[in-house]
N, C-alpha and C positions, 0 to 999 in steps of 0.2 A: 714420797715425802708429801705432806699435806700443806706445808708452808715454806716460803722462801724467806728465811730470817737472815739478815745481814748484821753481823757483829761489828759495830763501829770501832771497838777497841782493837780488833785484829786486822782491820782493813788498812792496807798500806796506803800511803799518800798518793802513790801512782796508780792505785786501784788494783784490782785482780779479776781474773776470769772465773766465772761461776757457770757451771753447766749441770743439767740434771733434768728431772721430770717431776711434775706435780700431779697428784692424784686427780682424776677427772671429777671427783666429788666437789671440788672447789667451785665448779660452775653453778651447781644447785639451780638448774633451770626448770621452769614449769613443764609438764608433760607434753604440751603441744608445740613447744619451742624446739629448735634443733638441739640434739643431744650429743655430748661428747662420746666418742667411741674409743678413746684412748687417753693417755696422759698428755698434759701440756708440757712440751719439751722446750727447754730454753738453753741458750748458749750466749752468755752476756759478759760484757766487761763492766765492772761495777767500780765507781769512783765517787768519792765525796767532794762536794764543792760547797763550802760554807754551810748553809742551813739545809742542804738537800743532797740526796744521793742520786747520781745519774746512772741509769742502766742502759747500755747500748748493745745491740746484737740481734739475734734471731729468736723468734717464738713460733711454735706450730702446734696444732692439735687437730686430729681428725674428728669430724662431726657427721652425724647422720641428719640429712635434710629430707623434706618431702617436696617433690617437684610441684610447682604451682600449676603446671599444665596437665601433667599426667597423674598426679597424686601418688606416684611411686616413690619409695624411699631410695636414697642414694648416699654415698659417702664422699665427702669432699674434705681435704685437709686444708684448713685455714692456716696460711703461712705468712709471717711478717719477717722478711729477710733483713730489714734495716730499722728495727724498732728503737726508739729513743724515749725513755720514760724517766721522769724526775719524781722522786718521792721525798717529801719533807721529812727532815730529821726532827724528832720530838725531843723530850727531855730524858729519854731513856738511852741506854747504851747499845740498843739494837733497833733495827728497822724491819718491819714485816712488809715485804714487797709483793706478797701474794695477790692482794686485791688489785693492785696496779697492773700486774701482768694479766690477770683475769679480764679486767675491763678493757685493756688495750686489744686483746684478742677478740673479745665480743664485739667491739666496734667494727671489726672487719667481716663480720658475718653478713652475707648478702641478704637484702630485704625480700627479694622475690626469686628464690633459687630455682633453677631449672636443671634437669638431669644432664644437660649438655655440659655443665661445668664440673661434673663429677670427676673424681680421680680416674675412673674408667668411664669416659663419656658414653652416654646412652642416647639412642634416638629419642627425641623429645616431640612426639606427635600426640595431639589430642585424640583420644578415643572417639571415633565417629558416633558412637552411641550417645555421647553427651551433646552432640550437635543436632540430634534428631528433632528437637523441639523447634528449630529454626527452619526446617525444610517444609516445602509445600505438601499438600495433600496427595499429590500424584506419585510420591516416591514409595508407596506402601509402608509408610512410617506412621506410627501413631501420632496424632496431633498433640500439641501442647495441652496439658490439662487446663480446664477453665479455672479462672481465678475464683476462689470461693470466699465466703465470709463477707463481712461488712466492709464496704468501701467508704470510709469516712470522707474521702476527698471527692466523691462522685458529684456532690452539689456544685463543685467548681467547674464541672464540665459544661454546664449550661450558662455559666457566667459570661457575659459579654463585656469586654473592656470598652469603656467610653472613649472614643477616639476624638478628643477635642484638642 
């Protein structure tokens, strides 16, 4: 299913349970962002209160991340076991809650993911090759490449602050 449409005309006053999956295409994320590797699964109790619909329950979706330390891809399921989402009721007889579920799950995506948090945790060690530029000359490691090009800030190196 591509959308979670709630028909207000058939929604009981006490609410009802809705469960299912939404197609991963609802996320529509840029290529360098984490990408969904499966559908957004939901199990929600839906109830109307005056001018809004309250959705309470669980949401989950597996995503593929790139580790910020090792640059290796890994899969982590983003899971919200106690989601509570309010969606305003418009002038129509139905409410599309798809965007609200999408946004709620995206808010839980980690900012700096490491492969230690993967569904199958991996060892998260920085490849020593990337640390070579910080080592001394005696380690048989190539030195860091010289900075090339125009250094527009080099004039500030000779600037002496007036200490008065």
